[in-house]
C-alpha positions as CSV (number, residue, x, y, z in Angstrom):
1,M,16.9,1.0,2.8
2,Q,14.0,3.6,1.6
3,A,15.7,4.9,-0.7
4,K,17.2,1.8,-2.6
5,Y,13.9,-0.3,-1.8
6,G,11.2,1.9,-1.6
7,D,9.6,0.9,-4.8
8,R,9.4,-2.5,-3.7
9,V,9.0,-2.6,0.2
10,Q,6.6,-0.6,2.0
11,F,8.8,1.2,4.9
12,L,7.0,2.3,8.3
13,I,8.9,4.2,11.5
14,I,6.2,3.6,14.4
15,Y,6.9,6.6,17.1
16,T,5.6,4.3,20.7
17,V,7.1,5.6,24.7
18,E,10.2,7.8,25.2
19,A,12.5,5.0,26.1
20,H,14.9,7.5,28.2
21,P,12.7,10.4,29.3
22,V,13.8,13.1,31.5
23,G,11.8,13.5,34.8
24,S,9.8,10.3,34.7
25,P,11.2,6.6,35.0
26,S,11.9,4.7,31.7
27,P,9.9,2.1,30.7
28,Y,12.5,-0.6,30.7
29,S,14.2,0.5,34.2
30,G,11.3,1.8,36.2
31,R,14.0,4.4,37.3
32,E,14.6,7.5,35.5
33,W,17.6,6.7,32.9
34,T,18.5,9.6,30.9
35,T,21.2,9.0,28.1
36,S,22.6,11.5,25.0
37,A,18.7,10.6,23.4
38,S,17.1,12.6,26.2
39,L,17.9,15.7,24.5
40,D,16.8,16.8,21.4
41,K,18.6,18.7,19.1
42,E,18.8,22.0,20.7
43,G,19.9,20.2,23.9
44,Y,16.7,20.7,25.3
45,P,15.4,17.7,27.5
46,L,12.7,15.1,26.2
47,T,10.0,14.3,28.5
48,Q,7.4,11.5,28.4
49,P,4.5,12.5,26.4
50,V,1.6,12.8,28.5
51,T,-1.6,13.4,25.9
52,Y,-1.7,11.8,22.4
53,A,-1.3,15.4,21.2
54,E,2.5,16.3,23.1
55,R,3.5,12.5,21.6
56,V,2.2,13.5,18.0
57,A,4.6,17.2,18.4
58,Q,7.2,14.9,19.9
59,A,7.3,13.0,16.7
60,T,6.7,15.9,14.1
61,K,9.7,17.5,15.8
62,M,11.9,14.1,15.6
63,V,10.9,13.8,11.6
64,Q,11.9,17.5,11.4
65,E,15.2,17.3,13.2
66,L,16.3,14.1,11.9
67,G,14.9,14.5,8.3
68,I,13.2,11.5,8.3
69,T,11.7,10.6,5.1
70,V,9.8,7.2,6.0
71,P,6.3,7.3,7.0
72,V,6.3,7.7,10.4
73,L,3.2,6.2,12.4
74,V,2.4,7.4,16.4
75,D,1.4,4.9,18.8
76,E,-2.2,5.5,21.0
77,M,-1.6,6.3,24.7
78,D,-2.0,2.7,25.6
79,N,0.7,1.6,24.0
80,L,-0.5,-1.3,21.8
81,I,1.6,-1.1,18.5
82,W,4.2,-1.2,21.6
83,H,2.6,-4.1,23.7
84,T,2.1,-6.3,20.7
85,Y,5.5,-5.6,18.7
86,G,8.1,-5.3,21.8
87,P,8.2,-4.3,24.3
88,A,10.9,-2.6,23.2
89,P,13.0,0.9,21.9
90,N,14.7,-0.5,18.8
91,I,13.0,-3.1,17.5
92,A,12.4,-3.8,13.2
93,Y,10.9,-6.4,11.7
94,L,10.0,-8.0,8.3
95,I,7.2,-8.6,6.9
96,G,5.3,-10.2,4.4
97,T,2.6,-9.1,1.5
98,N,0.5,-12.4,3.3
99,G,1.1,-10.6,6.9
100,K,3.6,-12.9,7.8
101,I,6.2,-11.4,10.3
102,L,9.5,-12.8,8.2
103,V,12.3,-11.3,10.5
104,K,12.2,-10.3,14.5
105,Q,15.0,-8.1,15.6
106,G,15.2,-7.1,18.9
107,W,17.3,-4.5,18.1
108,Y,17.7,-3.1,14.8
109,Q,20.4,-4.6,12.7
110,P,20.5,-2.9,9.2
111,Q,23.4,-4.9,7.4
112,Q,21.1,-8.2,8.7
113,M,18.1,-6.2,8.0
114,E,18.9,-6.0,4.1
115,A,20.3,-9.2,3.8
116,A,16.8,-10.6,4.7
117,I,14.7,-7.8,2.3
118,E,16.8,-9.1,-0.5
119,E,16.6,-12.6,-0.3
120,Y,12.6,-11.8,-0.1
121,L,12.6,-10.3,-2.5
122,E,14.9,-12.5,-4.4
123,G,12.2,-15.3,-4.1
124,A,9.0,-13.2,-4.4
125,E,10.5,-12.5,-7.9
126,K,10.8,-16.2,-8.7
127,Q,7.0,-16.8,-8.0
128,I,5.8,-14.0,-10.2
129,P,3.3,-15.5,-12.8
130,A,3.8,-13.3,-15.3
131,A,6.4,-16.4,-17.1
132,R,2.9,-18.0,-17.4
133,L,2.1,-16.8,-20.6
134,T,-1.3,-17.9,-22.8
135,T,-2.3,-16.8,-26.1
136,R,-6.1,-18.1,-25.6
137,V,-8.4,-15.7,-23.9
138,E,-12.2,-16.8,-23.7
139,V,-14.2,-13.4,-24.5
140,V,-18.1,-12.8,-23.4
141,K,-19.7,-9.8,-25.2
142,D,-22.1,-7.8,-24.2
143,I,-23.2,-8.5,-20.7
144,E,-25.8,-5.7,-19.4
145,Y,-25.0,-3.9,-16.0
146,G,-27.2,-1.0,-16.3
147,L,-28.6,1.6,-18.3
148,G,-27.7,5.1,-19.6
149,G,-31.3,6.7,-20.1
150,D,-32.9,4.4,-22.3
151,V,-29.1,3.0,-24.1
152,P,-28.1,0.1,-22.5
153,L,-25.0,-0.2,-21.0
154,L,-22.6,-3.3,-21.7
155,L,-19.3,-4.9,-20.9
156,D,-17.0,-7.9,-22.5
157,I,-15.3,-9.7,-20.0
158,Y,-11.6,-11.6,-20.8
159,I,-10.5,-14.3,-19.6
160,P,-7.4,-16.3,-19.3
161,E,-7.6,-19.6,-19.9
162,K,-4.9,-20.5,-17.7
163,L,-6.6,-19.3,-14.0
164,I,-3.7,-18.6,-11.2
165,A,-6.1,-17.9,-8.8
166,S,-9.4,-18.0,-6.9
167,P,-11.0,-15.8,-7.1
168,M,-9.1,-13.8,-9.8
169,P,-8.8,-10.0,-10.0
170,A,-10.0,-8.1,-12.1
171,V,-9.1,-4.9,-14.1
172,I,-11.8,-2.7,-15.3
173,F,-11.1,-1.0,-18.8
174,I,-13.2,2.2,-19.3
175,H,-11.6,4.0,-22.6
176,G,-11.3,7.5,-22.3
177,G,-11.6,8.2,-26.2
178,G,-15.0,6.2,-25.3
179,W,-16.5,9.4,-23.5
180,R,-17.8,11.1,-27.0
181,G,-18.2,7.7,-28.8
182,G,-19.5,5.5,-26.0
183,D,-18.1,2.3,-27.6
184,K,-15.8,0.0,-25.8
185,Y,-14.9,-1.9,-28.9
186,P,-11.8,0.1,-30.5
187,S,-10.1,-0.1,-27.3
188,S,-10.3,-3.5,-25.6
189,G,-7.8,-5.1,-26.8
190,S,-5.2,-2.8,-25.0
191,G,-5.6,-4.7,-21.8
192,Q,-4.6,-8.1,-23.2
193,P,-1.2,-7.8,-22.2
194,W,-2.6,-8.8,-18.8
195,I,-4.8,-11.2,-19.9
196,F,-2.2,-13.1,-21.6
197,R,0.0,-13.4,-18.7
198,G,-2.9,-14.7,-17.0
199,E,-3.2,-12.0,-14.2
200,H,-6.2,-10.1,-14.3
201,Q,-9.8,-10.9,-16.1
202,L,-10.4,-7.7,-18.0
203,Q,-13.6,-5.7,-18.3
204,A,-14.6,-3.5,-21.2
205,E,-17.2,-1.5,-20.6
206,R,-19.6,0.5,-22.8
207,H,-20.3,3.7,-20.7
208,R,-22.9,7.0,-21.2
209,P,-21.4,9.3,-23.6
210,V,-20.2,12.6,-22.9
211,P,-23.6,15.3,-22.8
212,S,-23.9,17.2,-25.9
213,G,-22.8,20.5,-26.1
214,S,-20.9,20.0,-22.3
215,G,-17.1,20.8,-24.1
216,G,-15.6,17.7,-23.7
217,L,-16.5,17.8,-19.7
218,Q,-16.3,13.3,-18.5
219,V,-19.2,12.2,-16.6
220,C,-18.4,9.1,-15.3
221,G,-21.9,6.8,-15.2
222,T,-20.3,3.4,-14.5
223,V,-21.2,1.7,-11.2
224,A,-19.0,-1.3,-9.2
225,E,-20.6,-3.3,-7.0
226,S,-18.7,-6.4,-5.2
């Protein structure tokens, strides 16, 4: 699923407590409960880590032995993630971009999870606001946001007529060729596809030019405040 949906879905594995450690009780039975999962690939017993460094080392070994390519996070020794989302040994969650839990599986079921991902992505694509096109853009020009020596630094703001959110996200556009000329005007229209879809505001900036004799060295003179 990582290979199929990785460009649209963030996959994570969280390594927590060992379910079937050798030499200590299983957290799910209160007694030693060994299975084939109690041995590593070379046949050595897997014990319950007692320090965070041991837990990280065991997780690292697991990633290497199984060839895991999904990012792996390691729970702290207070097992906060395990207690919050479990406690269970093989649970799986699908969480939306708004942080809402969409699917909880007490035991990971790949086929059902893939179906849930497909359903979620299909619904999300229908809600993409890119279809809301507008050809009207309000332009507020030459707003001074600072000084480059004694040269006023100016920006233009391009605002779509139809706003899809409040506050609106903004794209700050700095034209690479303008590092020498220091002028925002020739390229400010490059961001119009975003504006026409109503997805962003665009801020095109005039900035400090490259110092003379710098051989093209790019010097950033833009300061963003939120």
